[in-house]
N, C-alpha and C positions, 0 to 999 in steps of 0.2 A: 420092641419085644412086647408080646402080649402077656398079660398077667398070668394066665394059665400056663405059659411056657416056662415060668419060674418054678423050679422044683420045690415042692412043698406048699404051693399056692393053688387054691381053688376059688375062682371068682365067678359070680353071677351078676350080670349087668342088666339093669332095667333102664332102657333108653328113654322110655316115656317119663319116668320119674327122675331121670338124670342122676342115678346113683348106682353104686355097686356094693354088693355084700361079698366080702373076701374072708376066706378062712385059711389059716396057716396051720400046718402040722409041725412046724419048727420055727425057730427064730430066723427072720429074713433081714438082710441088710436094708435099712430104710432107704438109703440112697438108690439101690437097685430097684426097689419097689416104686419110688417116685419117678425114676427115669423111665420105667415101663409105662406108667400112667401118662407122663408128658409125651412120650414117643407115640402114644395112641391118640394124642390130641386132647387128653383129659387133664383136668386140674386136680391136684391133690389139695384136700381141704382139711381132713383130720383123721385120726385113728382113735377108735374107742374100743375098749376091752369089755365085752359083755359076757 
């Protein structure tokens, strides 16, 4: 499942920098979020609140 397929998630991925900026408009189950990343072949590193 792609990140943008999760309701309430907007993700912008920069493949050159190997990072993504993700905005949430509601609380998302962290497990669902991590499963979406891993399903896309990506590694979950951290979440920061800016």
